[in-house]
MIZAMAR-64037 format. One line per 2 residues: their letters; for each residue x, y, z of N, C-alpha, C. Coordinates in nm, 2 decimals. Example, Ala and Ser with C-alpha at 12.3 -4.5 7.8 and 13.67 -1.06 7.14 Angstrom:
BEGIN
as = 1.32:-0.57:0.78:1.23:-0.45:0.78:1.32:-0.33:0.78 ~ 1.28:-0.22:0.71:1.37:-0.11:0.71:1.29:0.00:0.79
END
This chain:
BEGIN
mp = -6.11:2.12:-4.79:-6.08:1.97:-4.79:-5.98:1.93:-4.71 ~ -6.00:1.80:-4.60:-5.89:1.79:-4.49:-5.74:1.73:-4.58
dp = -5.64:1.78:-4.52:-5.52:1.72:-4.58:-5.47:1.62:-4.54 ~ -5.44:1.50:-4.68:-5.40:1.37:-4.62:-5.32:1.40:-4.53
sd = -5.20:1.44:-4.54:-5.08:1.43:-4.48:-5.11:1.46:-4.32 ~ -5.25:1.51:-4.28:-5.21:1.54:-4.16:-5.26:1.42:-4.07
dl = -5.27:1.30:-4.12:-5.30:1.16:-4.10:-5.13:1.07:-4.02 ~ -5.07:1.17:-4.08:-4.93:1.14:-4.10:-4.86:1.19:-3.94
kd = -4.91:1.31:-3.93:-4.90:1.39:-3.80:-4.92:1.34:-3.68 ~ -4.85:1.40:-3.56:-4.90:1.32:-3.42:-5.02:1.43:-3.41
pg = -5.09:1.35:-3.34:-5.23:1.45:-3.30:-5.22:1.49:-3.18 ~ -5.27:1.58:-3.18:-5.24:1.64:-3.05:-5.13:1.68:-2.99
gi = -5.03:1.64:-3.07:-4.88:1.68:-3.02:-4.87:1.59:-2.90 ~ -4.89:1.47:-2.90:-4.88:1.37:-2.82:-4.73:1.34:-2.79
qh = -4.67:1.31:-2.89:-4.52:1.24:-2.89:-4.45:1.38:-2.83 ~ -4.47:1.49:-2.92:-4.40:1.61:-2.81:-4.45:1.60:-2.65
qr = -4.53:1.62:-2.63:-4.57:1.61:-2.51:-4.51:1.51:-2.40 ~ -4.51:1.41:-2.44:-4.42:1.29:-2.39:-4.29:1.32:-2.38
ss = -4.25:1.38:-2.46:-4.08:1.38:-2.47:-4.03:1.48:-2.37 ~ -4.13:1.60:-2.36:-4.13:1.69:-2.30:-4.13:1.66:-2.13
ei = -4.20:1.53:-2.10:-4.18:1.54:-1.98:-4.10:1.41:-1.91 ~ -4.01:1.36:-2.02:-3.90:1.28:-1.98:-3.78:1.38:-1.93
pp = -3.75:1.39:-1.81:-3.63:1.50:-1.77:-3.51:1.45:-1.85 ~ -3.40:1.52:-1.87:-3.31:1.52:-1.91:-3.21:1.45:-1.83
pp = -3.11:1.41:-1.90:-2.99:1.34:-1.79:-2.93:1.44:-1.72 ~ -2.88:1.37:-1.61:-2.80:1.48:-1.54:-2.63:1.50:-1.60
py = -2.63:1.63:-1.54:-2.51:1.64:-1.63:-2.36:1.60:-1.59 ~ -2.29:1.53:-1.66:-2.16:1.48:-1.58:-2.08:1.59:-1.54
st = -2.00:1.57:-1.45:-1.92:1.63:-1.36:-1.78:1.66:-1.42 ~ -1.71:1.73:-1.46:-1.57:1.73:-1.49:-1.49:1.78:-1.38
kg = -1.52:1.80:-1.27:-1.44:1.87:-1.20:-1.33:1.82:-1.18 ~ -1.30:1.68:-1.16:-1.16:1.60:-1.15:-1.09:1.61:-1.31
at = -1.14:1.57:-1.37:-1.15:1.56:-1.53:-1.05:1.70:-1.56 ~ -1.12:1.82:-1.50:-1.05:1.95:-1.53:-0.90:2.01:-1.50
as = -0.92:1.95:-1.37:-0.81:1.94:-1.31:-0.68:1.85:-1.39 ~ -0.70:1.75:-1.39:-0.61:1.65:-1.47:-0.61:1.73:-1.61
ta = -0.69:1.77:-1.68:-0.68:1.80:-1.81:-0.58:1.90:-1.79 ~ -0.58:1.98:-1.72:-0.47:2.12:-1.69:-0.34:2.05:-1.67
aq = -0.33:1.97:-1.59:-0.23:1.91:-1.56:-0.17:1.84:-1.70 ~ -0.20:1.76:-1.75:-0.21:1.67:-1.83:-0.20:1.69:-1.98
gs = -0.29:1.81:-1.97:-0.33:1.79:-2.16:-0.41:1.73:-2.20 ~ -0.45:1.62:-2.12:-0.55:1.56:-2.20:-0.68:1.51:-2.10
tt = -0.83:1.46:-2.14:-0.89:1.45:-2.05:-0.86:1.30:-1.97 ~ -0.86:1.31:-1.88:-0.85:1.13:-1.79:-0.96:1.17:-1.66
yp = -0.96:1.06:-1.60:-1.10:1.06:-1.48:-1.05:1.01:-1.37 ~ -1.10:1.07:-1.25:-1.03:1.00:-1.12:-1.06:0.85:-1.13
vq = -0.97:0.75:-1.01:-1.00:0.65:-1.03:-1.12:0.66:-0.90 ~ -1.20:0.58:-0.90:-1.30:0.53:-0.81:-1.24:0.49:-0.71
ay = -1.28:0.48:-0.57:-1.25:0.43:-0.48:-1.30:0.25:-0.45 ~ -1.39:0.22:-0.52:-1.43:0.08:-0.54:-1.35:-0.03:-0.60
hm = -1.26:0.05:-0.70:-1.16:0.01:-0.77:-1.03:-0.03:-0.75 ~ -1.06:-0.16:-0.64:-0.94:-0.22:-0.58:-0.83:-0.27:-0.68
pv = -0.73:-0.22:-0.67:-0.58:-0.27:-0.76:-0.58:-0.44:-0.76 ~ -0.52:-0.47:-0.85:-0.47:-0.63:-0.80:-0.32:-0.62:-0.75
pe = -0.25:-0.68:-0.68:-0.14:-0.68:-0.63:-0.04:-0.74:-0.73 ~ 0.08:-0.68:-0.75:0.20:-0.74:-0.83:0.27:-0.85:-0.77
ct = 0.27:-0.83:-0.62:0.38:-0.88:-0.54:0.27:-0.97:-0.41 ~ 0.31:-1.06:-0.39:0.24:-1.12:-0.26:0.34:-1.19:-0.16
fa = 0.33:-1.17:-0.06:0.43:-1.20:0.08:0.38:-1.20:0.17 ~ 0.40:-1.37:0.23:0.34:-1.40:0.36:0.44:-1.41:0.46
ve = 0.43:-1.35:0.56:0.51:-1.33:0.69:0.50:-1.39:0.80 ~ 0.60:-1.48:0.88:0.59:-1.61:0.97:0.67:-1.56:1.07
ya = 0.68:-1.59:1.19:0.78:-1.67:1.25:0.88:-1.75:1.22 ~ 0.99:-1.78:1.21:1.08:-1.89:1.19:1.11:-1.97:1.31
dw = 1.05:-1.94:1.44:1.06:-2.01:1.53:0.98:-1.97:1.67 ~ 0.97:-2.08:1.73:0.87:-2.03:1.86:0.90:-1.96:1.96
kg = 1.06:-1.91:1.96:1.05:-1.78:2.05:1.06:-1.64:1.99 ~ 0.99:-1.65:1.85:0.97:-1.55:1.77:1.10:-1.45:1.78
kg = 1.23:-1.51:1.74:1.33:-1.41:1.70:1.36:-1.43:1.58 ~ 1.31:-1.50:1.50:1.34:-1.50:1.36:1.21:-1.51:1.26
lr = 1.24:-1.43:1.14:1.12:-1.44:1.07:1.13:-1.47:0.98 ~ 1.03:-1.54:0.84:1.07:-1.59:0.74:0.96:-1.51:0.65
vl = 0.98:-1.48:0.50:0.90:-1.41:0.44:0.87:-1.50:0.30 ~ 0.74:-1.55:0.29:0.80:-1.62:0.16:0.70:-1.56:0.05
dk = 0.76:-1.55:-0.08:0.69:-1.47:-0.23:0.58:-1.62:-0.22 ~ 0.48:-1.53:-0.26:0.38:-1.64:-0.31:0.29:-1.55:-0.38
tn = 0.36:-1.48:-0.47:0.30:-1.41:-0.61:0.29:-1.51:-0.70 ~ 0.16:-1.51:-0.78:0.16:-1.62:-0.91:0.14:-1.77:-0.86
gt = 0.09:-1.76:-0.72:0.10:-1.92:-0.66:0.21:-1.99:-0.63 ~ 0.31:-1.89:-0.62:0.44:-1.97:-0.58:0.46:-1.97:-0.39
nt = 0.56:-2.05:-0.33:0.58:-2.07:-0.25:0.71:-2.06:-0.18 ~ 0.78:-1.95:-0.23:0.96:-1.95:-0.25:1.01:-1.86:-0.11
la = 1.09:-1.87:-0.06:1.12:-1.80:0.05:1.22:-1.70:0.02 ~ 1.16:-1.56:0.04:1.25:-1.46:-0.02:1.36:-1.38:0.07
yt = 1.29:-1.38:0.18:1.38:-1.31:0.31:1.39:-1.37:0.42 ~ 1.49:-1.37:0.51:1.48:-1.40:0.66:1.52:-1.29:0.74
gt = 1.46:-1.29:0.87:1.48:-1.19:0.94:1.53:-1.25:1.07 ~ 1.61:-1.15:1.17:1.66:-1.18:1.33:1.59:-1.08:1.40
iq = 1.54:-1.09:1.51:1.47:-0.98:1.60:1.60:-0.97:1.74 ~ 1.66:-0.88:1.78:1.73:-0.87:1.88:1.71:-0.77:1.98
lr = 1.78:-0.80:2.11:1.73:-0.68:2.22:1.84:-0.55:2.16 ~ 1.94:-0.55:2.09:2.02:-0.42:2.08:1.99:-0.39:1.93
kp = 2.01:-0.24:1.95:2.00:-0.16:1.81:2.10:-0.25:1.73 ~ 2.07:-0.27:1.59:1.93:-0.24:1.54:1.87:-0.42:1.55
ql = 1.75:-0.37:1.59:1.65:-0.45:1.66:1.62:-0.58:1.54 ~ 1.63:-0.51:1.44:1.55:-0.56:1.32:1.66:-0.58:1.23
ai = 1.72:-0.71:1.17:1.80:-0.72:1.02:1.71:-0.83:0.97 ~ 1.71:-0.76:0.83:1.63:-0.82:0.72:1.75:-0.88:0.61
qk = 1.77:-1.00:0.54:1.83:-1.04:0.44:1.77:-1.09:0.36 ~ 1.80:-1.05:0.22:1.71:-1.14:0.08:1.82:-1.25:0.05
ip = 1.74:-1.33:0.06:1.78:-1.48:-0.01:1.80:-1.46:-0.14 ~ 1.94:-1.46:-0.21:1.97:-1.44:-0.32:1.92:-1.56:-0.41
ss = 1.89:-1.57:-0.57:1.81:-1.62:-0.65:1.97:-1.68:-0.75 ~ 2.03:-1.60:-0.78:2.14:-1.63:-0.85:2.28:-1.59:-0.81
yt = 2.40:-1.61:-0.85:2.55:-1.58:-0.81:2.51:-1.44:-0.85 ~ 2.49:-1.37:-0.92:2.48:-1.26:-0.91:2.41:-1.16:-0.77
di = 2.31:-1.22:-0.75:2.25:-1.20:-0.64:2.34:-1.20:-0.52 ~ 2.40:-1.29:-0.52:2.50:-1.35:-0.42:2.60:-1.24:-0.34
en = 2.65:-1.20:-0.48:2.76:-1.06:-0.47:2.67:-0.96:-0.45 ~ 2.55:-0.94:-0.51:2.50:-0.80:-0.46:2.44:-0.76:-0.32
nv = 2.42:-0.90:-0.26:2.33:-0.88:-0.15:2.41:-0.95:-0.03 ~ 2.49:-0.89:0.00:2.61:-0.95:0.13:2.55:-0.86:0.26
hs = 2.48:-0.79:0.22:2.45:-0.70:0.35:2.34:-0.72:0.36 ~ 2.31:-0.62:0.52:2.16:-0.66:0.60:2.10:-0.53:0.59
dt = 1.98:-0.52:0.59:1.91:-0.44:0.58:1.83:-0.41:0.71 ~ 1.82:-0.30:0.80:1.79:-0.31:0.95:1.66:-0.21:0.95
aa = 1.64:-0.23:1.08:1.54:-0.14:1.12:1.60:-0.10:1.29 ~ 1.61:0.05:1.37:1.65:0.07:1.48:1.55:0.13:1.58
fh = 1.50:0.09:1.65:1.37:0.15:1.74:1.42:0.23:1.87 ~ 1.37:0.31:1.92:1.40:0.43:2.04:1.32:0.40:2.16
tl = 1.37:0.40:2.24:1.27:0.40:2.37:1.21:0.51:2.41 ~ 1.27:0.64:2.38:1.18:0.74:2.43:1.12:0.80:2.29
sc = 1.15:0.73:2.21:1.06:0.82:2.03:0.98:0.69:1.95 ~ 0.91:0.73:1.91:0.83:0.62:1.80:0.89:0.62:1.67
ki = 1.00:0.72:1.61:1.10:0.74:1.51:1.12:0.62:1.51 ~ 1.16:0.55:1.36:1.22:0.44:1.32:1.33:0.48:1.25
dm = 1.46:0.40:1.27:1.56:0.45:1.16:1.61:0.32:1.09 ~ 1.61:0.38:0.97:1.60:0.25:0.84:1.71:0.29:0.77
lv = 1.80:0.16:0.78:1.93:0.17:0.64:1.86:0.05:0.54 ~ 1.82:0.08:0.39:1.82:-0.01:0.34:1.88:-0.01:0.22
hg = 1.99:-0.09:0.13:2.06:-0.09:0.04:2.14:0.03:0.06 ~ 2.19:0.05:0.20:2.31:0.16:0.18:2.26:0.28:0.26
aa = 2.12:0.31:0.23:2.05:0.42:0.24:1.97:0.43:0.35 ~ 2.04:0.58:0.44:1.99:0.57:0.56:1.82:0.69:0.55
ft = 1.70:0.61:0.61:1.63:0.70:0.60:1.53:0.70:0.76 ~ 1.49:0.80:0.80:1.40:0.79:0.89:1.23:0.81:0.91
ll = 1.15:0.66:0.98:1.01:0.71:0.96:0.98:0.83:1.08 ~ 0.92:0.89:1.00:0.88:1.00:1.12:0.71:0.97:1.19
ph = 0.71:0.97:1.32:0.58:0.91:1.34:0.50:1.03:1.35 ~ 0.35:1.01:1.34:0.23:1.11:1.34:0.14:1.06:1.40
ir = 0.15:1.04:1.56:0.05:0.93:1.62:-0.03:1.04:1.67 ~ -0.17:0.97:1.59:-0.30:1.04:1.71:-0.43:0.94:1.68
lh = -0.53:0.95:1.60:-0.63:0.83:1.63:-0.58:0.67:1.57 ~ -0.50:0.74:1.43:-0.43:0.65:1.35:-0.31:0.68:1.35
ar = -0.19:0.53:1.37:-0.07:0.55:1.37:-0.03:0.57:1.26 ~ 0.04:0.69:1.21:0.10:0.70:1.05:0.23:0.75:1.09
ft = 0.33:0.71:0.96:0.44:0.67:0.96:0.52:0.76:0.80 ~ 0.57:0.89:0.77:0.60:0.93:0.66:0.74:0.90:0.66
yt = 0.80:0.93:0.55:0.95:0.97:0.52:0.93:0.94:0.31 ~ 1.09:1.02:0.31:1.08:1.02:0.14:1.19:0.90:0.10
sp = 1.11:0.82:0.01:1.20:0.69:-0.03:1.31:0.67:-0.08 ~ 1.42:0.63:-0.07:1.58:0.65:-0.14:1.59:0.57:-0.25
nh = 1.47:0.46:-0.26:1.48:0.37:-0.38:1.37:0.38:-0.48 ~ 1.28:0.47:-0.47:1.17:0.49:-0.52:1.22:0.57:-0.65
pm = 1.20:0.52:-0.77:1.20:0.60:-0.93:1.25:0.76:-0.90 ~ 1.11:0.81:-0.84:1.07:0.95:-0.85:1.14:1.00:-0.67
na = 1.21:0.91:-0.58:1.21:0.96:-0.47:1.08:1.00:-0.37 ~ 0.97:0.93:-0.42:0.81:0.97:-0.35:0.82:1.00:-0.21
rl = 0.77:1.10:-0.16:0.71:1.07:-0.05:0.60:0.98:0.01 ~ 0.63:0.90:0.08:0.55:0.78:0.10:0.47:0.79:0.26
kw = 0.37:0.75:0.27:0.26:0.74:0.40:0.25:0.60:0.43 ~ 0.27:0.56:0.54:0.21:0.43:0.58:0.13:0.47:0.69
ks = -0.02:0.44:0.68:-0.11:0.46:0.83:-0.19:0.34:0.85 ~ -0.23:0.31:0.95:-0.29:0.24:1.01:-0.43:0.24:0.95
rt = -0.49:0.14:0.89:-0.59:0.12:0.81:-0.74:0.22:0.91 ~ -0.75:0.13:1.02:-0.84:0.17:1.08:-0.85:0.20:1.28
lf = -0.90:0.28:1.34:-0.87:0.26:1.45:-0.85:0.07:1.54 ~ -0.96:0.01:1.50:-0.97:-0.14:1.53:-0.86:-0.23:1.44
ka = -0.76:-0.18:1.40:-0.72:-0.23:1.27:-0.60:-0.17:1.31 ~ -0.51:-0.19:1.41:-0.41:-0.12:1.42:-0.31:-0.14:1.36
fd = -0.26:-0.27:1.32:-0.17:-0.35:1.27:-0.20:-0.37:1.14 ~ -0.29:-0.31:1.06:-0.32:-0.34:0.93:-0.25:-0.18:0.86
fd = -0.17:-0.19:0.84:-0.13:-0.07:0.75:-0.15:-0.02:0.59 ~ -0.15:0.06:0.50:-0.17:0.11:0.38:-0.05:0.21:0.36
ct = 0.00:0.17:0.25:0.15:0.27:0.20:0.05:0.33:0.07 ~ 0.04:0.47:0.08:0.01:0.52:-0.04:0.14:0.66:-0.04
se = 0.13:0.69:-0.16:0.20:0.83:-0.20:0.14:0.93:-0.14 ~ 0.22:1.02:-0.07:0.16:1.16:-0.06:0.14:1.28:-0.15
ed = 0.20:1.23:-0.29:0.12:1.30:-0.37:-0.02:1.33:-0.45 ~ -0.02:1.13:-0.47:-0.14:1.15:-0.57:-0.22:1.05:-0.46
gv = -0.22:0.98:-0.35:-0.27:0.91:-0.28:-0.29:0.77:-0.33 ~ -0.17:0.77:-0.43:-0.19:0.61:-0.52:-0.16:0.49:-0.40
lv = -0.24:0.38:-0.39:-0.19:0.27:-0.32:-0.08:0.22:-0.34 ~ 0.02:0.20:-0.26:0.17:0.12:-0.30:0.16:-0.03:-0.28
ar = 0.13:-0.01:-0.12:0.15:-0.14:-0.06:0.05:-0.14:0.05 ~ -0.01:-0.28:0.08:-0.09:-0.30:0.25:-0.04:-0.40:0.28
fs = -0.03:-0.42:0.42:-0.02:-0.50:0.54:-0.12:-0.54:0.60 ~ -0.14:-0.65:0.62:-0.26:-0.71:0.67:-0.22:-0.80:0.80
aa = -0.20:-0.77:0.90:-0.17:-0.86:1.03:-0.23:-0.98:1.04 ~ -0.20:-1.06:1.12:-0.25:-1.23:1.13:-0.29:-1.21:1.27
nw = -0.40:-1.09:1.33:-0.41:-1.10:1.48:-0.41:-1.24:1.57 ~ -0.52:-1.34:1.54:-0.47:-1.42:1.56:-0.41:-1.57:1.57
si = -0.28:-1.56:1.51:-0.24:-1.64:1.47:-0.12:-1.61:1.59 ~ -0.02:-1.77:1.58:0.09:-1.74:1.69:0.23:-1.77:1.58
ak = 0.20:-1.85:1.48:0.29:-1.86:1.41:0.33:-1.76:1.27 ~ 0.20:-1.72:1.22:0.19:-1.60:1.14:0.19:-1.45:1.17
vg = 0.24:-1.39:1.07:0.29:-1.25:1.14:0.18:-1.17:1.03 ~ 0.17:-1.22:0.88:0.07:-1.11:0.85:0.12:-1.14:0.67
ql = 0.03:-1.10:0.59:0.05:-1.04:0.46:0.09:-0.94:0.38 ~ 0.17:-0.94:0.32:0.21:-0.76:0.25:0.18:-0.79:0.10
ei = 0.11:-0.72:0.07:0.07:-0.71:-0.11:0.17:-0.56:-0.15 ~ 0.20:-0.59:-0.26:0.29:-0.49:-0.35:0.20:-0.46:-0.47
fg = 0.19:-0.27:-0.52:0.06:-0.27:-0.64:0.18:-0.19:-0.70 ~ 0.12:-0.19:-0.83:0.19:-0.12:-0.95:0.34:-0.18:-0.98
qh = 0.32:-0.20:-1.18:0.39:-0.28:-1.22:0.56:-0.23:-1.21 ~ 0.53:-0.09:-1.21:0.64:0.01:-1.24:0.68:-0.02:-1.09
va = 0.64:-0.07:-0.96:0.71:-0.11:-0.83:0.77:-0.22:-0.86 ~ 0.66:-0.33:-0.91:0.74:-0.45:-0.87:0.86:-0.47:-0.97
dn = 0.87:-0.41:-1.06:1.01:-0.40:-1.17:1.10:-0.36:-1.06 ~ 1.11:-0.27:-0.97:1.19:-0.22:-0.91:1.22:-0.31:-0.81
pk = 1.32:-0.38:-0.81:1.43:-0.49:-0.70:1.41:-0.40:-0.59 ~ 1.49:-0.32:-0.57:1.51:-0.23:-0.46:1.42:-0.18:-0.39
fv = 1.34:-0.10:-0.48:1.24:-0.08:-0.39:1.12:-0.15:-0.32 ~ 1.10:-0.28:-0.39:1.04:-0.41:-0.32:1.11:-0.45:-0.21
de = 1.25:-0.44:-0.20:1.30:-0.46:-0.06:1.28:-0.31:0.03 ~ 1.28:-0.27:-0.01:1.24:-0.14:0.09:1.12:-0.15:0.16
vv = 1.04:-0.18:0.07:0.87:-0.19:0.13:0.84:-0.29:0.20 ~ 0.92:-0.42:0.14:0.92:-0.53:0.26:0.99:-0.47:0.39
vv = 1.09:-0.41:0.38:1.14:-0.40:0.53:1.08:-0.31:0.59 ~ 1.03:-0.21:0.55:0.95:-0.09:0.62:0.85:-0.18:0.68
al = 0.76:-0.23:0.59:0.65:-0.29:0.63:0.68:-0.43:0.78 ~ 0.79:-0.49:0.76:0.80:-0.56:0.88:0.86:-0.46:1.00
al = 0.93:-0.34:0.99:0.97:-0.27:1.10:0.83:-0.22:1.14 ~ 0.72:-0.19:1.06:0.60:-0.12:1.14:0.54:-0.23:1.22
ah = 0.51:-0.36:1.12:0.45:-0.46:1.20:0.52:-0.50:1.35 ~ 0.66:-0.51:1.33:0.74:-0.52:1.48:0.72:-0.40:1.58
ys = 0.70:-0.26:1.54:0.71:-0.21:1.62:0.52:-0.19:1.72 ~ 0.42:-0.21:1.61:0.30:-0.24:1.65:0.25:-0.35:1.75
ls = 0.36:-0.44:1.70:0.32:-0.58:1.81:0.40:-0.55:1.92 ~ 0.50:-0.48:1.93:0.61:-0.44:2.07:0.53:-0.37:2.15
qa = 0.46:-0.22:2.09:0.34:-0.16:2.15:0.26:-0.19:2.23 ~ 0.20:-0.30:2.13:0.11:-0.36:2.20:0.13:-0.49:2.31
aa = 0.23:-0.50:2.31:0.33:-0.64:2.39:0.35:-0.55:2.49 ~ 0.41:-0.40:2.50:0.40:-0.32:2.65:0.27:-0.27:2.71
vs = 0.20:-0.26:2.61:0.06:-0.20:2.68:0.00:-0.34:2.75 ~ 0.02:-0.44:2.70:-0.05:-0.58:2.74:0.05:-0.57:2.89
ia = 0.14:-0.60:2.91:0.23:-0.62:3.04:0.18:-0.53:3.15 ~ 0.18:-0.38:3.10:0.18:-0.26:3.18:0.01:-0.27:3.23
a = -0.04:-0.38:3.19:-0.18:-0.37:3.24:-0.23:-0.47:3.33
END
């Protein structure tokens, strides 16, 4: 006599057969997480390249006069349009001098200096002086212009690298940490504008909360922009 419970069973093992035909999900790679776990003691996953961070500070750089001897840096963070820095360009060293616009009487007392950049005729290195600290941008010129230095105003005195974004965008620079590759700043040149120089974006709240480091990033970005434009002008004249 047939067992009534057989009607409730899967006839011919159809469900079992279908489940066996479905391939299992691919295993998740934990190669990056393993390294992070060993270093930090917890499971973390690497930031994907398509996760573009949002800038904490945004500055617009423009010429202050038609001769191109003066610079204006406008703070456009959160929709503002405030004059934050002024700059002068001259032939003798230091060729670039940047002054921060004070926003209070305390700033007036603490910002009586000029941050400078000095360029060399027979060398691509750039000598910087920011908040009384001297350092040099060391060039590594290949297909892409690249400059490295140890930041005196970074909380961890990090090694930073400024590199031109692509061969066809030699005036656009990304600043990253040499240790972990985290994006610190990005300068995008205004190639087809007579009055505008470009836009500077600074990333990371811990960076934006450090005024001296922000000043350093601004001055270094302006120095690299001036260097690139001067090189392009020299090539154009020679041609």
